[in-house]
SEKE-683205 format. One record per residue (C-alpha): residue in three letters; residue number from 1; x, y, z; chain. Coordinates in steps of 0.5 Angstrom, whole numbers. Example, Ala and Ser with C-alpha at 12.3 -4.5 7.8 and 13.67 -1.06 7.14 Angstrom:
residuo / num / u / v / w / cadena
ALA / 1 / 25 / -9 / 16 / A
SER / 2 / 27 / -2 / 14 / A
REM end
This chain:
residuo / num / u / v / w / cadena
MET / 1 / -42 / 35 / -148 / A
ALA / 2 / -36 / 36 / -145 / A
GLU / 3 / -32 / 32 / -149 / A
ARG / 4 / -34 / 36 / -156 / A
ALA / 5 / -30 / 42 / -159 / A
VAL / 6 / -33 / 49 / -159 / A
SER / 7 / -36 / 50 / -166 / A
ARG / 8 / -41 / 55 / -169 / A
ARG / 9 / -47 / 50 / -167 / A
ARG / 10 / -45 / 48 / -160 / A
VAL / 11 / -46 / 55 / -158 / A
MET / 12 / -53 / 54 / -160 / A
GLY / 13 / -54 / 48 / -157 / A
GLY / 14 / -54 / 49 / -150 / A
GLY / 15 / -59 / 48 / -145 / A
ALA / 16 / -59 / 40 / -146 / A
ALA / 17 / -61 / 39 / -139 / A
LEU / 18 / -67 / 43 / -139 / A
GLY / 19 / -69 / 39 / -146 / A
ALA / 20 / -68 / 33 / -142 / A
ALA / 21 / -72 / 35 / -137 / A
LEU / 22 / -78 / 37 / -142 / A
ALA / 23 / -77 / 30 / -145 / A
ALA / 24 / -77 / 26 / -138 / A
GLY / 25 / -84 / 30 / -137 / A
GLN / 26 / -86 / 28 / -144 / A
LEU / 27 / -85 / 21 / -143 / A
ALA / 28 / -88 / 21 / -136 / A
GLY / 29 / -94 / 24 / -139 / A
GLY / 30 / -94 / 18 / -144 / A
ALA / 31 / -94 / 13 / -139 / A
THR / 32 / -100 / 16 / -135 / A
ARG / 33 / -104 / 16 / -141 / A
ALA / 34 / -102 / 9 / -142 / A
ARG / 35 / -104 / 7 / -135 / A
ALA / 36 / -111 / 10 / -137 / A
ALA / 37 / -112 / 6 / -143 / A
SER / 38 / -116 / 0 / -142 / A
PRO / 39 / -114 / -6 / -138 / A
SER / 40 / -117 / -11 / -142 / A
ARG / 41 / -115 / -18 / -144 / A
LEU / 42 / -109 / -18 / -149 / A
PRO / 43 / -111 / -18 / -156 / A
GLU / 44 / -109 / -24 / -160 / A
ASP / 45 / -103 / -22 / -165 / A
LEU / 46 / -98 / -19 / -160 / A
TYR / 47 / -92 / -21 / -164 / A
THR / 48 / -93 / -16 / -170 / A
LEU / 49 / -85 / -14 / -170 / A
GLY / 50 / -82 / -21 / -169 / A
VAL / 51 / -77 / -23 / -165 / A
THR / 52 / -69 / -22 / -165 / A
SER / 53 / -63 / -23 / -161 / A
GLY / 54 / -56 / -19 / -160 / A
ASP / 55 / -50 / -18 / -157 / A
PRO / 56 / -48 / -25 / -156 / A
LEU / 57 / -43 / -27 / -151 / A
PRO / 58 / -40 / -34 / -149 / A
ASP / 59 / -45 / -35 / -144 / A
GLY / 60 / -51 / -31 / -146 / A
VAL / 61 / -55 / -27 / -151 / A
VAL / 62 / -60 / -21 / -151 / A
LEU / 63 / -67 / -24 / -153 / A
TRP / 64 / -72 / -19 / -156 / A
THR / 65 / -79 / -18 / -158 / A
ARG / 66 / -84 / -12 / -157 / A
LEU / 67 / -92 / -13 / -156 / A
ALA / 68 / -95 / -9 / -161 / A
PRO / 69 / -102 / -11 / -164 / A
ASP / 70 / -103 / -5 / -167 / A
PRO / 71 / -96 / -3 / -169 / A
LEU / 72 / -97 / 3 / -173 / A
HIS / 73 / -101 / 7 / -168 / A
GLY / 74 / -97 / 7 / -162 / A
GLY / 75 / -97 / -1 / -161 / A
GLY / 76 / -104 / -2 / -159 / A
MET / 77 / -103 / -5 / -152 / A
PRO / 78 / -107 / -4 / -145 / A
GLY / 79 / -103 / 1 / -141 / A
ARG / 80 / -101 / -4 / -136 / A
PRO / 81 / -95 / -9 / -135 / A
VAL / 82 / -95 / -15 / -138 / A
ARG / 83 / -91 / -22 / -135 / A
VAL / 84 / -87 / -25 / -141 / A
GLU / 85 / -84 / -32 / -141 / A
TRP / 86 / -78 / -33 / -145 / A
GLU / 87 / -75 / -40 / -146 / A
VAL / 88 / -69 / -42 / -150 / A
ALA / 89 / -68 / -49 / -153 / A
ALA / 90 / -62 / -53 / -156 / A
ASP / 91 / -67 / -56 / -161 / A
PRO / 92 / -72 / -52 / -166 / A
ARG / 93 / -77 / -56 / -163 / A
PHE / 94 / -76 / -54 / -156 / A
ARG / 95 / -76 / -61 / -154 / A
ARG / 96 / -69 / -59 / -150 / A
ILE / 97 / -71 / -53 / -146 / A
VAL / 98 / -64 / -51 / -143 / A
ARG / 99 / -66 / -44 / -140 / A
ARG / 100 / -73 / -41 / -138 / A
GLY / 101 / -74 / -34 / -135 / A
THR / 102 / -79 / -28 / -134 / A
ALA / 103 / -79 / -21 / -136 / A
ARG / 104 / -84 / -15 / -135 / A
ALA / 105 / -86 / -11 / -141 / A
VAL / 106 / -88 / -4 / -139 / A
PRO / 107 / -92 / 1 / -142 / A
GLU / 108 / -86 / 6 / -140 / A
LEU / 109 / -82 / 2 / -145 / A
GLY / 110 / -87 / 1 / -151 / A
HIS / 111 / -88 / -6 / -148 / A
ALA / 112 / -81 / -8 / -151 / A
VAL / 113 / -78 / -14 / -148 / A
HIS / 114 / -70 / -15 / -147 / A
ALA / 115 / -69 / -21 / -144 / A
GLU / 116 / -61 / -23 / -142 / A
ALA / 117 / -61 / -30 / -142 / A
ASN / 118 / -55 / -32 / -139 / A
GLY / 119 / -52 / -39 / -137 / A
LEU / 120 / -51 / -42 / -144 / A
ALA / 121 / -46 / -46 / -147 / A
PRO / 122 / -41 / -42 / -151 / A
ASP / 123 / -40 / -43 / -159 / A
ARG / 124 / -47 / -46 / -159 / A
GLU / 125 / -53 / -45 / -163 / A
TYR / 126 / -60 / -44 / -160 / A
TRP / 127 / -67 / -43 / -161 / A
TYR / 128 / -72 / -38 / -157 / A
ARG / 129 / -79 / -36 / -156 / A
PHE / 130 / -84 / -32 / -152 / A
ARG / 131 / -90 / -33 / -149 / A
ALA / 132 / -95 / -27 / -146 / A
GLU / 133 / -102 / -29 / -143 / A
GLY / 134 / -102 / -36 / -147 / A
ARG / 135 / -100 / -33 / -153 / A
LEU / 136 / -94 / -36 / -156 / A
SER / 137 / -89 / -32 / -161 / A
PRO / 138 / -85 / -34 / -167 / A
ALA / 139 / -79 / -38 / -166 / A
GLY / 140 / -72 / -35 / -167 / A
ARG / 141 / -65 / -37 / -168 / A
THR / 142 / -59 / -35 / -164 / A
ARG / 143 / -52 / -37 / -162 / A
THR / 144 / -47 / -36 / -157 / A
ALA / 145 / -39 / -33 / -158 / A
PRO / 146 / -34 / -38 / -157 / A
PRO / 147 / -30 / -38 / -150 / A
ALA / 148 / -25 / -33 / -148 / A
HIS / 149 / -19 / -38 / -149 / A
ALA / 150 / -21 / -41 / -156 / A
SER / 151 / -16 / -39 / -161 / A
GLY / 152 / -19 / -43 / -167 / A
GLY / 153 / -25 / -43 / -170 / A
ARG / 154 / -29 / -38 / -175 / A
LEU / 155 / -33 / -32 / -175 / A
ARG / 156 / -38 / -31 / -181 / A
LEU / 157 / -40 / -24 / -180 / A
ALA / 158 / -45 / -20 / -185 / A
LEU / 159 / -44 / -12 / -185 / A
ALA / 160 / -51 / -8 / -187 / A
SER / 161 / -53 / -1 / -186 / A
CYS / 162 / -57 / 4 / -189 / A
GLN / 163 / -64 / 2 / -190 / A
ASN / 164 / -69 / 7 / -193 / A
TRP / 165 / -76 / 4 / -193 / A
GLN / 166 / -78 / 10 / -198 / A
GLN / 167 / -72 / 8 / -203 / A
GLY / 168 / -73 / 0 / -204 / A
TRP / 169 / -75 / -6 / -201 / A
PHE / 170 / -70 / -10 / -196 / A
THR / 171 / -68 / -15 / -201 / A
PRO / 172 / -61 / -16 / -199 / A
TYR / 173 / -63 / -20 / -193 / A
ALA / 174 / -66 / -25 / -197 / A
ASP / 175 / -59 / -27 / -199 / A
MET / 176 / -56 / -26 / -193 / A
ARG / 177 / -61 / -31 / -189 / A
GLU / 178 / -59 / -36 / -194 / A
GLN / 179 / -51 / -35 / -193 / A
ASP / 180 / -53 / -36 / -186 / A
PRO / 181 / -48 / -31 / -182 / A
ASP / 182 / -46 / -33 / -175 / A
ALA / 183 / -48 / -25 / -173 / A
VAL / 184 / -50 / -19 / -177 / A
LEU / 185 / -47 / -12 / -176 / A
PHE / 186 / -51 / -6 / -177 / A
VAL / 187 / -47 / 0 / -177 / A
GLY / 188 / -53 / 5 / -178 / A
ASP / 189 / -59 / 9 / -181 / A
TYR / 190 / -63 / 3 / -179 / A
ILE / 191 / -69 / 8 / -180 / A
TYR / 192 / -70 / 14 / -184 / A
GLU / 193 / -73 / 20 / -181 / A
SER / 194 / -75 / 23 / -187 / A
ALA / 195 / -83 / 25 / -188 / A
PRO / 196 / -87 / 21 / -193 / A
SER / 197 / -86 / 22 / -200 / A
ALA / 198 / -92 / 20 / -205 / A
SER / 199 / -87 / 18 / -211 / A
ALA / 200 / -83 / 13 / -206 / A
VAL / 201 / -83 / 6 / -208 / A
ARG / 202 / -86 / 5 / -201 / A
VAL / 203 / -89 / 11 / -197 / A
HIS / 204 / -87 / 13 / -190 / A
GLU / 205 / -92 / 13 / -185 / A
GLY / 206 / -94 / 19 / -181 / A
SER / 207 / -95 / 26 / -184 / A
GLY / 208 / -88 / 29 / -183 / A
GLU / 209 / -81 / 27 / -179 / A
PRO / 210 / -82 / 24 / -173 / A
VAL / 211 / -80 / 28 / -167 / A
ALA / 212 / -84 / 25 / -161 / A
LEU / 213 / -83 / 18 / -158 / A
GLU / 214 / -90 / 15 / -161 / A
GLN / 215 / -88 / 18 / -168 / A
TYR / 216 / -81 / 14 / -167 / A
ARG / 217 / -84 / 8 / -165 / A
ASN / 218 / -89 / 8 / -171 / A
ARG / 219 / -83 / 9 / -176 / A
TYR / 220 / -79 / 3 / -173 / A
ALA / 221 / -85 / -1 / -173 / A
GLN / 222 / -86 / 0 / -180 / A
TYR / 223 / -79 / -2 / -182 / A
HIS / 224 / -80 / -8 / -178 / A
GLN / 225 / -86 / -10 / -183 / A
ASP / 226 / -81 / -11 / -188 / A
PRO / 227 / -81 / -19 / -189 / A
ASP / 228 / -74 / -20 / -191 / A
LEU / 229 / -71 / -16 / -185 / A
ALA / 230 / -76 / -19 / -180 / A
ALA / 231 / -74 / -26 / -182 / A
MET / 232 / -66 / -24 / -182 / A
ARG / 233 / -67 / -21 / -175 / A
ALA / 234 / -70 / -28 / -173 / A
ALA / 235 / -65 / -32 / -176 / A
ALA / 236 / -58 / -29 / -173 / A
PRO / 237 / -56 / -25 / -167 / A
TRP / 238 / -55 / -18 / -169 / A
ILE / 239 / -50 / -13 / -166 / A
VAL / 240 / -52 / -6 / -168 / A
THR / 241 / -50 / 2 / -167 / A
PHE / 242 / -54 / 8 / -170 / A
ASP / 243 / -51 / 14 / -174 / A
ASP / 244 / -55 / 20 / -176 / A
HIS / 245 / -62 / 18 / -179 / A
GLU / 246 / -64 / 15 / -173 / A
VAL / 247 / -65 / 22 / -170 / A
ASP / 248 / -64 / 27 / -175 / A
ASN / 249 / -60 / 28 / -181 / A
ASP / 250 / -52 / 30 / -180 / A
TRP / 251 / -53 / 31 / -172 / A
ALA / 252 / -47 / 32 / -168 / A
GLY / 253 / -47 / 32 / -161 / A
THR / 254 / -53 / 36 / -158 / A
VAL / 255 / -53 / 40 / -164 / A
PRO / 256 / -59 / 38 / -170 / A
GLN / 257 / -57 / 39 / -177 / A
ASP / 258 / -62 / 46 / -177 / A
PRO / 259 / -61 / 49 / -171 / A
ASP / 260 / -64 / 55 / -173 / A
LYS / 261 / -71 / 51 / -174 / A
GLN / 262 / -70 / 46 / -168 / A
SER / 263 / -68 / 50 / -161 / A
PRO / 264 / -63 / 46 / -156 / A
GLU / 265 / -69 / 44 / -152 / A
ALA / 266 / -73 / 41 / -157 / A
PHE / 267 / -67 / 38 / -160 / A
ALA / 268 / -66 / 35 / -153 / A
ALA / 269 / -73 / 32 / -153 / A
ARG / 270 / -72 / 29 / -160 / A
LEU / 271 / -66 / 26 / -158 / A
ALA / 272 / -69 / 23 / -152 / A
ALA / 273 / -75 / 20 / -156 / A
ALA / 274 / -71 / 18 / -161 / A
PHE / 275 / -66 / 14 / -157 / A
GLN / 276 / -72 / 11 / -153 / A
ALA / 277 / -75 / 8 / -159 / A
TYR / 278 / -68 / 6 / -161 / A
TYR / 279 / -67 / 2 / -155 / A
GLU / 280 / -74 / -1 / -155 / A
HIS / 281 / -73 / -4 / -162 / A
MET / 282 / -66 / -6 / -162 / A
PRO / 283 / -63 / -13 / -158 / A
VAL / 284 / -58 / -9 / -154 / A
ARG / 285 / -57 / -10 / -146 / A
ALA / 286 / -60 / -6 / -140 / A
SER / 287 / -53 / -2 / -140 / A
ALA / 288 / -56 / 2 / -146 / A
ILE / 289 / -62 / 4 / -143 / A
PRO / 290 / -62 / 12 / -145 / A
ASP / 291 / -62 / 17 / -140 / A
GLY / 292 / -66 / 23 / -143 / A
PRO / 293 / -62 / 25 / -149 / A
HIS / 294 / -56 / 21 / -148 / A
ILE / 295 / -55 / 13 / -149 / A
ARG / 296 / -49 / 9 / -148 / A
MET / 297 / -48 / 5 / -155 / A
TYR / 298 / -40 / 4 / -156 / A
ARG / 299 / -38 / -3 / -153 / A
ARG / 300 / -34 / -9 / -154 / A
LEU / 301 / -35 / -16 / -156 / A
GLU / 302 / -30 / -22 / -157 / A
TRP / 303 / -30 / -28 / -161 / A
GLY / 304 / -25 / -32 / -157 / A
ARG / 305 / -18 / -30 / -159 / A
LEU / 306 / -20 / -30 / -166 / A
ALA / 307 / -23 / -23 / -166 / A
ARG / 308 / -25 / -17 / -162 / A
LEU / 309 / -30 / -12 / -164 / A
ASN / 310 / -30 / -5 / -162 / A
VAL / 311 / -37 / -2 / -164 / A
LEU / 312 / -36 / 6 / -164 / A
ASP / 313 / -41 / 12 / -163 / A
THR / 314 / -39 / 17 / -168 / A
ARG / 315 / -45 / 22 / -167 / A
GLN / 316 / -46 / 23 / -159 / A
TYR / 317 / -39 / 26 / -158 / A
ARG / 318 / -37 / 29 / -164 / A
SER / 319 / -35 / 36 / -165 / A
ASP / 320 / -39 / 40 / -170 / A
GLN / 321 / -38 / 39 / -178 / A
VAL / 322 / -33 / 44 / -181 / A
THR / 323 / -34 / 47 / -188 / A
SER / 324 / -27 / 48 / -190 / A
GLN / 325 / -20 / 44 / -191 / A
GLU / 326 / -16 / 48 / -186 / A
ALA / 327 / -22 / 48 / -181 / A
ALA / 328 / -22 / 40 / -182 / A
LYS / 329 / -14 / 40 / -179 / A
ASN / 330 / -16 / 43 / -173 / A
PRO / 331 / -13 / 39 / -167 / A
LEU / 332 / -19 / 40 / -163 / A
LEU / 333 / -24 / 37 / -167 / A
THR / 334 / -26 / 30 / -165 / A
MET / 335 / -31 / 25 / -168 / A
VAL / 336 / -31 / 20 / -162 / A
GLY / 337 / -29 / 24 / -155 / A
ALA / 338 / -23 / 24 / -151 / A
ARG / 339 / -26 / 18 / -147 / A
GLN / 340 / -28 / 14 / -152 / A
LYS / 341 / -22 / 15 / -156 / A
ALA / 342 / -18 / 13 / -150 / A
TRP / 343 / -22 / 6 / -149 / A
LEU / 344 / -21 / 5 / -157 / A
LEU / 345 / -14 / 6 / -157 / A
ASP / 346 / -13 / 2 / -150 / A
GLY / 347 / -17 / -4 / -153 / A
MET / 348 / -14 / -5 / -159 / A
THR / 349 / -7 / -5 / -156 / A
ARG / 350 / -9 / -10 / -150 / A
THR / 351 / -12 / -15 / -153 / A
PRO / 352 / -10 / -23 / -155 / A
ALA / 353 / -15 / -23 / -161 / A
ARG / 354 / -12 / -24 / -168 / A
TRP / 355 / -16 / -19 / -171 / A
ASN / 356 / -18 / -12 / -169 / A
VAL / 357 / -24 / -10 / -172 / A
VAL / 358 / -27 / -3 / -171 / A
ALA / 359 / -35 / -2 / -173 / A
SER / 360 / -35 / 6 / -175 / A
GLN / 361 / -41 / 9 / -177 / A
ILE / 362 / -38 / 13 / -182 / A
MET / 363 / -32 / 12 / -187 / A
MET / 364 / -25 / 13 / -184 / A
ALA / 365 / -21 / 13 / -191 / A
GLU / 366 / -20 / 19 / -195 / A
THR / 367 / -25 / 21 / -200 / A
ASP / 368 / -22 / 26 / -205 / A
MET / 369 / -28 / 28 / -210 / A
GLN / 370 / -24 / 33 / -214 / A
ASP / 371 / -21 / 30 / -220 / A
GLY / 372 / -14 / 33 / -221 / A
PRO / 373 / -10 / 38 / -216 / A
GLY / 374 / -13 / 40 / -209 / A
LYS / 375 / -18 / 36 / -205 / A
LEU / 376 / -25 / 36 / -204 / A
TRP / 377 / -28 / 32 / -198 / A
PHE / 378 / -34 / 30 / -194 / A
TYR / 379 / -34 / 33 / -188 / A
ASP / 380 / -39 / 29 / -184 / A
ALA / 381 / -34 / 23 / -185 / A
TRP / 382 / -27 / 22 / -182 / A
ASP / 383 / -24 / 27 / -187 / A
GLY / 384 / -27 / 32 / -183 / A
TYR / 385 / -23 / 30 / -177 / A
GLN / 386 / -16 / 30 / -180 / A
ALA / 387 / -12 / 30 / -173 / A
GLU / 388 / -16 / 25 / -170 / A
ARG / 389 / -16 / 20 / -175 / A
ASN / 390 / -8 / 21 / -176 / A
GLU / 391 / -8 / 19 / -169 / A
LEU / 392 / -12 / 13 / -170 / A
MET / 393 / -8 / 11 / -176 / A
ALA / 394 / -1 / 12 / -172 / A
ARG / 395 / -4 / 7 / -167 / A
PHE / 396 / -6 / 2 / -172 / A
ALA / 397 / 1 / 2 / -175 / A
SER / 398 / 3 / -1 / -168 / A
VAL / 399 / -3 / -6 / -167 / A
ARG / 400 / -5 / -13 / -170 / A
ASN / 401 / -9 / -13 / -176 / A
PRO / 402 / -14 / -7 / -176 / A
VAL / 403 / -20 / -8 / -180 / A
VAL / 404 / -25 / -2 / -180 / A
LEU / 405 / -32 / -4 / -182 / A
SER / 406 / -37 / 2 / -184 / A
GLY / 407 / -43 / 4 / -187 / A
ASP / 408 / -46 / 11 / -189 / A
ARG / 409 / -44 / 12 / -196 / A
HIS / 410 / -49 / 8 / -200 / A
LEU / 411 / -43 / 5 / -204 / A
THR / 412 / -38 / 0 / -203 / A
GLN / 413 / -32 / 3 / -202 / A
ILE / 414 / -26 / -2 / -200 / A
SER / 415 / -19 / 1 / -198 / A
ASP / 416 / -13 / 1 / -195 / A
LEU / 417 / -12 / 5 / -189 / A
LYS / 418 / -6 / 10 / -190 / A
ARG / 419 / -1 / 13 / -184 / A
ASP / 420 / -2 / 19 / -187 / A
PHE / 421 / -7 / 21 / -193 / A
ALA / 422 / -4 / 27 / -194 / A
ASP / 423 / 3 / 23 / -196 / A
PRO / 424 / 2 / 19 / -202 / A
GLY / 425 / 8 / 15 / -200 / A
SER / 426 / 5 / 14 / -193 / A
ALA / 427 / 5 / 7 / -190 / A
VAL / 428 / -1 / 2 / -191 / A
VAL / 429 / -3 / 1 / -183 / A
GLY / 430 / -10 / -3 / -184 / A
ALA / 431 / -16 / -4 / -189 / A
GLU / 432 / -23 / -1 / -189 / A
PHE / 433 / -30 / -4 / -192 / A
VAL / 434 / -35 / 1 / -193 / A
GLY / 435 / -41 / -3 / -194 / A
THR / 436 / -46 / -1 / -199 / A
SER / 437 / -53 / 0 / -197 / A
ILE / 438 / -59 / -5 / -196 / A
SER / 439 / -64 / 0 / -200 / A
SER / 440 / -62 / 7 / -199 / A
ASN / 441 / -61 / 11 / -206 / A
GLY / 442 / -65 / 5 / -209 / A
ASP / 443 / -63 / 2 / -216 / A
GLN / 444 / -58 / 7 / -218 / A
ASP / 445 / -56 / 8 / -226 / A
GLN / 446 / -49 / 4 / -226 / A
ALA / 447 / -46 / 8 / -232 / A
ALA / 448 / -47 / 15 / -229 / A
PHE / 449 / -44 / 13 / -223 / A
HIS / 450 / -38 / 10 / -226 / A
ALA / 451 / -37 / 16 / -231 / A
GLN / 452 / -37 / 20 / -224 / A
TRP / 453 / -33 / 16 / -220 / A
ASP / 454 / -28 / 12 / -224 / A
PRO / 455 / -24 / 18 / -226 / A
LEU / 456 / -23 / 19 / -218 / A
MET / 457 / -19 / 13 / -218 / A
ASP / 458 / -12 / 16 / -219 / A
ASP / 459 / -14 / 21 / -214 / A
ASN / 460 / -15 / 16 / -209 / A
PRO / 461 / -10 / 10 / -210 / A
HIS / 462 / -12 / 7 / -204 / A
TRP / 463 / -19 / 5 / -206 / A
LYS / 464 / -19 / -2 / -209 / A
VAL / 465 / -27 / -3 / -210 / A
VAL / 466 / -32 / 3 / -211 / A
ASP / 467 / -39 / 1 / -213 / A
ALA / 468 / -46 / 3 / -212 / A
HIS / 469 / -50 / -3 / -213 / A
ARG / 470 / -55 / -5 / -207 / A
GLY / 471 / -53 / -11 / -202 / A
TYR / 472 / -48 / -12 / -196 / A
HIS / 473 / -41 / -15 / -195 / A
LEU / 474 / -40 / -22 / -192 / A
PHE / 475 / -34 / -24 / -188 / A
ASP / 476 / -31 / -31 / -187 / A
ILE / 477 / -26 / -29 / -181 / A
GLY / 478 / -21 / -34 / -180 / A
ARG / 479 / -14 / -35 / -177 / A
GLU / 480 / -10 / -34 / -183 / A
ALA / 481 / -15 / -29 / -187 / A
ILE / 482 / -21 / -25 / -187 / A
ASP / 483 / -24 / -27 / -194 / A
ALA / 484 / -30 / -22 / -196 / A
LYS / 485 / -35 / -22 / -201 / A
VAL / 486 / -39 / -16 / -204 / A
ARG / 487 / -46 / -19 / -205 / A
ILE / 488 / -51 / -15 / -209 / A
VAL / 489 / -58 / -15 / -211 / A
SER / 490 / -61 / -14 / -218 / A
THR / 491 / -66 / -9 / -215 / A
VAL / 492 / -69 / -6 / -209 / A
GLN / 493 / -75 / -4 / -213 / A
SER / 494 / -79 / -10 / -212 / A
PRO / 495 / -80 / -15 / -206 / A
ARG / 496 / -76 / -20 / -210 / A
ALA / 497 / -69 / -20 / -213 / A
THR / 498 / -63 / -24 / -215 / A
ALA / 499 / -56 / -24 / -211 / A
SER / 500 / -49 / -25 / -214 / A
THR / 501 / -42 / -23 / -212 / A
LEU / 502 / -39 / -17 / -214 / A
ALA / 503 / -32 / -18 / -212 / A
ALA / 504 / -28 / -22 / -207 / A
LEU / 505 / -23 / -19 / -203 / A
ARG / 506 / -18 / -22 / -198 / A
VAL / 507 / -14 / -19 / -192 / A
ALA / 508 / -8 / -24 / -190 / A
ASP / 509 / -6 / -25 / -182 / A
GLY / 510 / 0 / -20 / -181 / A
VAL / 511 / -1 / -17 / -188 / A
ARG / 512 / -3 / -9 / -188 / A
GLY / 513 / -8 / -7 / -193 / A
VAL / 514 / -13 / -11 / -197 / A
ARG / 515 / -13 / -14 / -204 / A
VAL / 516 / -18 / -16 / -209 / A
VAL / 517 / -18 / -24 / -211 / A
REM end
């Protein structure tokens, strides 16, 4: 991409346009095959993938479902468009219908439905459902954001990421549902592209890594079979973005993890397939419809004047990962690209919101993995993009209440953000919550984890909490403070678990950083 710095893998990543053309041809071929399928009456069980909603605005929300009677084998729908009715009610029994509409579920988009229900009242709870040729879906619950001028209120937000089907059940969602958040923020690794493993807790479908559209569709369909995930998707609106595993581990821009094994054309086709499957299964707006190997995912949502949520894309526009400390300081490296960075900095400066919240897929605070003198960084995270991070930290120092919500690490890592992590005396400019995984890494040996990580606390004095239990973070965002809880579960090795609070923290209005309470 034009916004990426030159790197060893970018040289090998040219030809994306040709790859996009190949991907478009593949998708067209798939549509042709679908049209050739039987135009018969619809099967009975259409809603195997459930329902969900997303991206709440003061006057509307996205309503989602996908018609898929045979979800693990491409969907099982006849190759024709289907008229789908949707309705929104002010009560769970649908006695007070407030909005109705229709959508077309087409084979070219996997018979997915993205209905943008507008004209709703702000700051309200609603229920919704779908009907296709007489077949009624389960009901879902959603809510709208407060009006733009609202200065009070609260937002209960759940932060989740990293759910690997093969490494555990998605048991944290059962507790999340009981906590009744207003919205769920999912910051990446919704699926994993890894091949099936016979020794896994639950085995991935298919015979290898997904690379084509139907393979990605099947992988999402399998993940949606988890009962706790399905129930949570139906219980609250979701705000989503992707990281790497929705496509390929550690990909960067137009470059795969292993460019010696995936040609530029093949990877462009894979991006196109992965992005289309992502769009087909997520409750996002039409602005996110992919254009071949490109998708617009960074965006901004408002919760009145209480909070502005800036959702980042840290994959499509980044420079290739480096492999040394000196290279990580290169000022030409970018994580988000020039356009997205300008959008973020301008949006954080020009806002009436009390809280400047940034959803970043990967950790922003420093992680020094070397005990004692010197540093050892993870170059896939913001540690590998030092100059751009310093630029963001400089802006954080001048904006109101910056708080970063991240994932990727499969750990809880809660930190102060420093103006310059190279300077131990540098000022604190914000706070970051890196949410642990839903199931990735499974049930870790806690004693072994702390034996490895506790000695690193002296080298990372900005860390406040570091832990390796599975779970999620829950935030109660109000005018005076953000009160956060680290919710963990006893196990992901079985479909039932008990939940508890590992730690409680607070970020006070006007006070830089985070403290344990």
